[in-house]
DSSP file (Angstrom, degrees, kcal/mol; ACC not computed):
  #  RESIDUE AA STRUCTURE BP1 BP2  ACC     N-H-->O    O-->H-N    N-H-->O    O-->H-N    TCO  KAPPA ALPHA  PHI   PSI    X-CA   Y-CA   Z-CA
    1    1 A M              0   0    0      0, 0.0    10,-2.4     0, 0.0     2,-0.3   0.000 360.0 360.0 360.0 138.8    5.9   14.5   -8.7
    2    2 A F  E     +A   10   0A   0      8,-0.2     8,-0.3     1,-0.2     3,-0.2  -0.562 360.0 178.9 -76.2 134.9    3.7   12.1  -10.5
    3    3 A V  E    S+     0   0A   0      6,-3.1     2,-0.6    -2,-0.3     7,-0.2   0.789  81.3  33.2 -95.4 -44.6    4.0    8.4   -9.5
    4    4 A C  E  >> -A    9   0A   0      5,-2.0     5,-1.8     1,-0.1     4,-0.9  -0.928  60.9-179.1-118.3 106.4    1.4    7.1  -11.9
    5    5 A S  T  45S+     0   0    0     -2,-0.6    -1,-0.1     3,-0.2     5,-0.0   0.742  79.6  66.9 -77.2 -21.6    1.2    9.0  -15.2
    6    6 A C  T  45S+     0   0    0      1,-0.2    -1,-0.2     3,-0.1    28,-0.1   0.895 121.1  17.2 -63.8 -39.4   -1.7    6.8  -16.4
    7    7 A F  T  45S-     0   0    0     -3,-0.2    -1,-0.2     2,-0.1    -2,-0.2   0.311 105.8-114.4-117.4   6.0   -4.1    8.2  -13.7
    8    8 A G  T  <5 +     0   0    0     -4,-0.9     2,-0.5     1,-0.2    -3,-0.2   0.858  55.0 164.2  65.6  37.2   -2.2   11.3  -12.7
    9    9 A V  E   < -A    4   0A   0     -5,-1.8    -6,-3.1     4,-0.0    -5,-2.0  -0.761  23.2-148.6 -92.7 129.5   -1.5   10.1   -9.1
   10   10 A T  E  >  -A    2   0A   0     -2,-0.5     4,-2.0    -8,-0.3    -8,-0.2  -0.471  25.4-112.7 -93.9 165.6    1.1   12.0   -7.2
   11   11 A E  H  > S+     0   0    0    -10,-2.4     4,-2.5     1,-0.2     5,-0.2   0.883 118.8  56.3 -61.1 -38.7    3.6   10.9   -4.6
   12   12 A A  H  > S+     0   0    0    -11,-0.3     4,-2.2     1,-0.2    -1,-0.2   0.881 105.5  51.0 -62.0 -38.4    1.7   13.0   -2.1
   13   13 A Q  H  > S+     0   0    0      2,-0.2     4,-2.3     1,-0.2    -1,-0.2   0.915 109.9  49.0 -66.1 -42.2   -1.5   11.2   -2.8
   14   14 A V  H  X S+     0   0    0     -4,-2.0     4,-2.3     1,-0.2    -2,-0.2   0.917 111.4  50.3 -62.6 -42.4    0.1    7.8   -2.4
   15   15 A Q  H  X S+     0   0    0     -4,-2.5     4,-2.5     1,-0.2    -1,-0.2   0.877 108.7  52.4 -63.7 -37.6    1.6    9.0    0.9
   16   16 A Q  H  X S+     0   0    0     -4,-2.2     4,-1.3     2,-0.2    -1,-0.2   0.915 110.3  47.4 -64.1 -42.8   -1.9   10.2    2.0
   17   17 A H  H  <>S+     0   0    0     -4,-2.3     5,-2.4     1,-0.2     4,-0.3   0.888 112.0  50.6 -65.3 -38.2   -3.4    6.8    1.3
   18   18 A A  H ><5S+     0   0    0     -4,-2.3     3,-1.5     1,-0.2    -2,-0.2   0.906 108.3  51.6 -65.2 -40.8   -0.5    5.1    3.1
   19   19 A A  H 3<5S+     0   0    0     -4,-2.5    -1,-0.2     1,-0.3    -2,-0.2   0.782 105.8  56.9 -65.7 -25.6   -1.1    7.4    6.1
   20   20 A S  T 3<5S-     0   0    0     -4,-1.3    -1,-0.3    -5,-0.2    -2,-0.2   0.480 134.7 -84.8 -84.6  -2.8   -4.8    6.4    6.0
   21   21 A G  T < 5S+     0   0    0     -3,-1.5     2,-0.4     1,-0.3    44,-0.2   0.326  81.1 137.8 122.0  -8.8   -3.8    2.7    6.3
   22   22 A A      < +     0   0    0     -5,-2.4    -1,-0.3     1,-0.1    -2,-0.1  -0.565  17.3 167.2 -69.9 124.9   -3.0    1.4    2.9
   23   23 A C        +     0   0    0     -2,-0.4    -1,-0.1    42,-0.1    -5,-0.1   0.355  53.4  53.7-124.2   5.1    0.1   -0.7    3.3
   24   24 A T  S  > S-     0   0    0      1,-0.1     4,-2.0    27,-0.1     3,-0.3  -0.954  82.7-115.4-134.7 156.4    0.3   -2.6    0.0
   25   25 A P  H  > S+     0   0    0      0, 0.0     4,-2.6     0, 0.0     5,-0.1   0.853 117.4  57.7 -57.0 -33.7    0.4   -1.6   -3.7
   26   26 A R  H  > S+     0   0    0      2,-0.2     4,-2.0     1,-0.2     5,-0.1   0.892 106.1  47.9 -64.4 -39.6   -2.9   -3.4   -4.1
   27   27 A Q  H  > S+     0   0    0     -3,-0.3     4,-1.4     2,-0.2    -1,-0.2   0.862 111.0  51.0 -70.2 -35.2   -4.5   -1.3   -1.4
   28   28 A I  H  X S+     0   0    0     -4,-2.0     4,-2.3     2,-0.2     6,-0.4   0.921 109.2  52.1 -63.5 -43.5   -3.1    1.9   -3.0
   29   29 A A  H  X S+     0   0    0     -4,-2.6     4,-2.4     1,-0.2    -2,-0.2   0.886 107.6  51.6 -60.4 -40.0   -4.6    0.7   -6.3
   30   30 A S  H  < S+     0   0    0     -4,-2.0    -1,-0.2     1,-0.2    -2,-0.2   0.844 113.1  46.4 -64.6 -32.9   -8.0    0.2   -4.7
   31   31 A A  H  < S-     0   0    0     -4,-1.4    -2,-0.2    -3,-0.2    -1,-0.2   0.856 138.3  -1.9 -79.7 -36.4   -7.8    3.8   -3.3
   32   32 A C  H  < S-     0   0    0     -4,-2.3    -3,-0.2     2,-0.2    -2,-0.2   0.373  88.8-112.5-142.6   6.4   -6.7    5.7   -6.4
   33   33 A K    ><  +     0   0    0     -4,-2.4     3,-2.0    -5,-0.4     4,-0.3   0.339  61.2 151.9  75.2  -5.0   -6.1    3.2   -9.4
   34   34 A A  T 3   +     0   0    0     -6,-0.4    -1,-0.2     1,-0.3    -2,-0.2  -0.363  68.2  19.1 -59.1 131.1   -2.3    3.8   -9.4
   35   35 A G  T 3  S+     0   0    0     -3,-0.1    -1,-0.3    -7,-0.1     7,-0.1   0.456  97.4 100.6  90.6   1.9   -0.6    0.7  -10.7
   36   36 A T  S <  S+     0   0    0     -3,-2.0    -2,-0.1    -7,-0.1    -3,-0.0   0.525  79.4  43.6 -99.8  -5.3   -3.7   -0.8  -12.4
   37   37 A D  S    S-     0   0    0     -4,-0.3    -3,-0.1     0, 0.0    -4,-0.0   0.739 132.4  -6.9-102.7 -90.0   -3.0    0.2  -16.0
   38   38 A C  S    S-     0   0    0      1,-0.0    -2,-0.0     0, 0.0     0, 0.0   0.759  80.8-140.2 -83.0 -23.5    0.6   -0.2  -17.4
   39   39 A G    >   +     0   0    0      1,-0.1     3,-1.3     3,-0.0     4,-0.4   0.452  63.9 124.3  83.3  -0.1    2.1   -1.2  -14.0
   40   40 A S  T 3  S+     0   0    0      1,-0.3     4,-0.3     2,-0.1     3,-0.2   0.691  71.3  54.9 -69.5 -15.1    5.3    0.7  -14.4
   41   41 A C  T 3> S+     0   0    0      1,-0.2     4,-2.5     2,-0.1    -1,-0.3   0.505  79.1  92.9 -94.0  -4.0    4.7    2.7  -11.2
   42   42 A V  H <> S+     0   0    0     -3,-1.3     4,-2.5     1,-0.2    -1,-0.2   0.895  85.7  49.4 -60.7 -42.1    4.3   -0.4   -8.9
   43   43 A R  H  > S+     0   0    0     -4,-0.4     4,-2.1    -3,-0.2    -1,-0.2   0.887 111.2  50.1 -64.8 -37.1    7.9   -0.5   -7.8
   44   44 A R  H  > S+     0   0    0     -4,-0.3     4,-2.4     2,-0.2    -2,-0.2   0.901 109.8  51.0 -66.5 -39.8    7.8    3.3   -7.1
   45   45 A I  H  X S+     0   0    0     -4,-2.5     4,-2.4     2,-0.2    -2,-0.2   0.918 108.8  51.8 -62.2 -43.1    4.7    2.7   -5.0
   46   46 A Q  H  X>S+     0   0    0     -4,-2.5     5,-1.6     1,-0.2     4,-0.8   0.906 109.8  49.6 -59.2 -41.7    6.5   -0.1   -3.1
   47   47 A A  H ><5S+     0   0    0     -4,-2.1     3,-0.5     1,-0.2    -2,-0.2   0.901 110.3  49.6 -65.3 -41.0    9.4    2.3   -2.4
   48   48 A I  H 3<5S+     0   0    0     -4,-2.4    -1,-0.2     1,-0.2    -2,-0.2   0.894 109.6  51.7 -64.2 -39.3    7.1    5.0   -1.1
   49   49 A L  H 3<5S-     0   0    0     -4,-2.4    -1,-0.2    -5,-0.2    -2,-0.2   0.679 106.3-132.5 -71.3 -16.2    5.4    2.5    1.1
   50   50 A G  T X<5 -     0   0    0     -4,-0.8     3,-3.1    -3,-0.5     4,-0.4   0.954  23.2-138.1  63.7  49.9    8.8    1.4    2.5
   51   51 A R  T 3 <S+     0   0    0     -5,-1.6    -1,-0.1     1,-0.3   -27,-0.1  -0.115  83.1  14.5 -45.2 124.0    8.0   -2.3    2.1
   52   52 A G  T 3  S+     0   0    0      2,-0.3    -1,-0.3    -3,-0.1    -2,-0.1   0.306  95.9 103.0  94.0  -8.2    9.3   -4.1    5.2
   53   53 A T  S <  S+     0   0    0     -3,-3.1    -2,-0.1     1,-0.3    -3,-0.1   0.780  87.2  36.2 -80.0 -24.3    9.8   -1.0    7.4
   54   54 A L  S    S-     0   0    0     -4,-0.4    -2,-0.3     4,-0.0    -1,-0.3  -0.909  89.1-133.2-128.0 103.8    6.6   -1.6    9.4
   55   55 A P    >>  -     0   0    0      0, 0.0     4,-1.8     0, 0.0     3,-0.6  -0.245  17.3-125.6 -55.6 140.8    5.9   -5.3   10.1
   56   56 A R  H 3> S+     0   0    0      1,-0.3     4,-2.8     2,-0.2     5,-0.2   0.798 109.5  62.6 -60.5 -28.6    2.3   -6.1    9.3
   57   57 A R  H 3> S+     0   0    0      2,-0.2     4,-2.4     1,-0.2    -1,-0.3   0.933 104.7  46.7 -61.9 -44.7    1.9   -7.5   12.8
   58   58 A D  H <> S+     0   0    0     -3,-0.6     4,-1.6     2,-0.2    -2,-0.2   0.903 112.0  51.2 -62.8 -41.3    2.7   -4.1   14.3
   59   59 A L  H  <>S+     0   0    0     -4,-1.8     5,-3.0     1,-0.2     4,-0.2   0.922 111.0  47.5 -61.8 -44.6    0.3   -2.5   11.9
   60   60 A A  H ><5S+     0   0    0     -4,-2.8     3,-1.4     1,-0.2    -1,-0.2   0.895 109.4  53.7 -64.2 -39.9   -2.5   -4.9   12.9
   61   61 A D  H 3<5S+     0   0    0     -4,-2.4    -1,-0.2     1,-0.3    -2,-0.2   0.817 107.3  51.7 -64.2 -30.2   -1.7   -4.4   16.6
   62   62 A R  T 3<5S-     0   0    0     -4,-1.6    -1,-0.3    -5,-0.2    -2,-0.2   0.444 123.7-105.4 -85.3   0.4   -2.2   -0.6   16.0
   63   63 A G  T < 5 +     0   0    0     -3,-1.4    -3,-0.2    -4,-0.2    -2,-0.1   0.664  69.2 151.9  86.2  17.2   -5.5   -1.2   14.3
   64   64 A G      < -     0   0    0     -5,-3.0     2,-0.2    -6,-0.2    -1,-0.2  -0.231  54.5 -82.0 -76.1 168.8   -4.3   -0.6   10.8
   65   65 A L        -     0   0    0    -44,-0.2     2,-0.4   -45,-0.1    -1,-0.1  -0.518  47.3-179.7 -71.6 134.7   -5.7   -2.0    7.7
   66   66 A V        -     0   0    0     -2,-0.2     5,-0.1    -3,-0.1   -44,-0.0  -0.994  30.9-114.7-136.5 129.0   -4.6   -5.5    6.8
   67   67 A A     >  -     0   0    0     -2,-0.4     4,-2.4     1,-0.1     3,-0.4  -0.233  31.3-112.2 -59.9 152.3   -5.7   -7.5    3.8
   68   68 A S  H  > S+     0   0    0      1,-0.3     4,-2.1     2,-0.2     5,-0.2   0.877 118.2  52.2 -58.9 -39.3   -7.8  -10.6    4.6
   69   69 A S  H  > S+     0   0    0      1,-0.2     4,-1.7     2,-0.2    -1,-0.3   0.882 110.4  49.2 -64.5 -36.0   -5.1  -12.9    3.3
   70   70 A D  H  > S+     0   0    0     -3,-0.4     4,-2.3     2,-0.2    -2,-0.2   0.887 108.1  53.9 -66.7 -39.3   -2.6  -11.1    5.6
   71   71 A A  H  X S+     0   0    0     -4,-2.4     4,-2.2     1,-0.2    -2,-0.2   0.893 107.0  51.4 -63.1 -39.6   -4.9  -11.4    8.5
   72   72 A E  H  X S+     0   0    0     -4,-2.1     4,-2.0     1,-0.2    -1,-0.2   0.904 109.7  49.7 -63.9 -40.3   -5.2  -15.2    8.0
   73   73 A L  H  X S+     0   0    0     -4,-1.7     4,-2.0     1,-0.2    -2,-0.2   0.887 109.5  52.0 -65.1 -38.5   -1.3  -15.4    7.9
   74   74 A L  H  X S+     0   0    0     -4,-2.3     4,-1.5     1,-0.2    -1,-0.2   0.894 108.6  50.7 -65.1 -38.9   -1.1  -13.4   11.1
   75   75 A E  H  < S+     0   0    0     -4,-2.2    -1,-0.2     1,-0.2    -2,-0.2   0.906 110.3  49.4 -64.2 -40.9   -3.6  -15.8   12.8
   76   76 A E  H  < S+     0   0    0     -4,-2.0    -1,-0.2     1,-0.2    -2,-0.2   0.866 110.8  50.2 -66.3 -35.0   -1.6  -18.8   11.7
   77   77 A A  H  <        0   0    0     -4,-2.0    -1,-0.2     1,-0.2    -2,-0.2   0.767 360.0 360.0 -74.3 -25.2    1.6  -17.3   13.0
   78   78 A A     <        0   0    0     -4,-1.5    -1,-0.2    -5,-0.2    -2,-0.2   0.488 360.0 360.0 -74.8 360.0    0.1  -16.4   16.4
């Protein structure tokens, strides 16, 4: 099923990018452009990513990708 009709990005593609470490809609957009045109798919991307199901701290501890602004917040919290 298509998530982003503007760029023809499927749900499977978004899941593959998430499995590769993308944990925010912005990181998905960097990987495949989904969400960068009309923006109507951003909420669906958030749902696929399961926002809030994996705390970023856990992701960082596992060596996952964390945006630089997130990394700064993690440092401040530590």
